[in-house]
C-alpha positions as CSV (number, residue, x, y, z in Angstrom):
1,M,19.2,-29.6,4.5
2,S,21.2,-30.0,1.1
3,P,24.0,-27.6,0.4
4,G,21.9,-25.7,-2.2
5,C,19.1,-24.8,0.4
6,K,19.2,-21.7,2.2
7,N,18.2,-21.0,5.6
8,I,14.7,-20.1,5.6
9,G,15.2,-17.0,8.0
10,E,17.6,-15.5,5.3
11,V,15.2,-16.0,2.5
12,M,12.3,-14.5,4.6
13,K,14.5,-11.5,5.4
14,K,15.6,-11.1,1.8
15,K,12.0,-11.3,0.5
16,H,10.9,-8.7,3.2
17,S,13.6,-6.4,2.3
18,E,12.7,-6.6,-1.3
19,H,9.1,-6.0,-0.7
20,R,8.5,-2.6,-1.8
21,V,4.8,-2.0,-1.2
22,R,4.0,-0.9,2.3
23,F,0.6,-1.6,3.7
24,N,-1.3,-1.5,7.0
25,G,1.4,-1.4,9.8
26,L,4.3,-0.9,7.5
27,I,3.3,2.4,6.4
28,K,5.8,5.1,7.9
29,A,4.0,8.5,7.1
30,K,2.1,10.2,9.9
31,E,-0.6,11.7,7.4
32,V,-1.8,10.0,4.1
33,E,-3.8,11.1,1.5
34,L,-6.7,8.7,1.4
35,R,-8.7,7.1,-1.5
36,D,-10.9,4.4,-1.8
37,E,-11.0,1.5,-4.4
38,D,-12.9,3.6,-7.0
39,G,-10.4,6.5,-6.8
40,N,-12.6,8.7,-4.8
41,N,-10.5,11.2,-2.7
42,I,-11.4,11.0,0.8
43,G,-8.9,13.6,1.9
44,V,-5.6,13.8,4.1
45,V,-6.1,11.8,7.2
46,D,-3.6,10.9,10.0
47,L,-2.5,7.3,9.6
48,A,-4.3,6.1,12.8
49,K,-7.7,7.2,11.2
50,A,-6.7,5.8,8.0
51,L,-5.9,2.2,9.6
52,R,-9.1,2.3,11.5
53,R,-11.2,3.0,8.4
54,A,-9.7,0.1,6.8
55,R,-10.3,-2.3,9.7
56,Q,-13.9,-1.1,9.7
57,N,-14.4,-1.7,6.1
58,G,-12.5,-5.1,6.0
59,V,-9.8,-4.1,3.8
60,D,-6.1,-3.0,4.0
61,L,-4.4,0.2,3.8
62,V,-2.1,0.3,0.7
63,E,0.4,2.8,-0.3
64,A,-0.1,3.3,-3.8
65,D,2.1,6.4,-4.4
66,E,5.0,6.7,-1.6
67,K,6.8,9.6,-3.6
68,A,3.7,12.0,-3.1
69,V,3.8,14.3,-0.1
70,P,1.7,13.1,1.7
71,P,1.8,9.4,0.3
72,V,-1.3,8.2,-1.7
73,C,-3.0,5.3,0.3
74,V,-5.9,3.2,-1.1
75,L,-8.5,1.3,0.9
76,I,-8.4,-2.0,-0.9
77,D,-7.6,-5.8,-0.3
78,F,-3.8,-6.1,-0.4
79,G,-4.2,-9.3,-2.7
80,K,-6.3,-7.6,-5.2
81,F,-3.9,-4.6,-5.3
82,M,-1.0,-7.0,-5.8
83,Y,-2.9,-8.6,-8.8
84,R,-3.5,-5.4,-10.4
85,C,0.4,-4.3,-10.0
86,K,1.3,-7.7,-11.5
87,H,-0.8,-7.4,-14.5
88,G,-0.4,-3.6,-14.9
89,S,-3.9,-2.4,-14.2
90,I,-3.3,0.1,-11.5
91,P,-5.6,3.1,-12.2
92,K,-3.9,6.4,-12.6
93,Y,-6.5,7.9,-10.2
94,W,-4.7,6.2,-7.4
95,Q,-1.8,8.4,-7.9
96,K,-1.3,12.0,-6.6
97,R,-2.2,14.5,-9.6
98,D,-0.2,17.5,-9.9
99,Q,-3.4,19.6,-10.4
100,E,-6.5,18.2,-9.2
101,G,-10.1,19.5,-10.0
């Protein structure tokens, strides 16, 4: 390797630590507020049930609002979620609302 190249392990660790969006097994909460891709509130469910539902639907469980209690998670393809983040098109209904209904 040239002197300017970094060890690939160091690069991967740095990228992983900078990666702020949690999804699937990286979500740490015990319960999540689950929403589908269209923003329909499914309700507060335990993480295992949410992950199971994501697998059944062939999508990922992505943490959209980690500051909410419980965190808001969306059933969506992770790549599609990241594309929407990059292009600033995340719907407001994915985030927790102070007063719903």
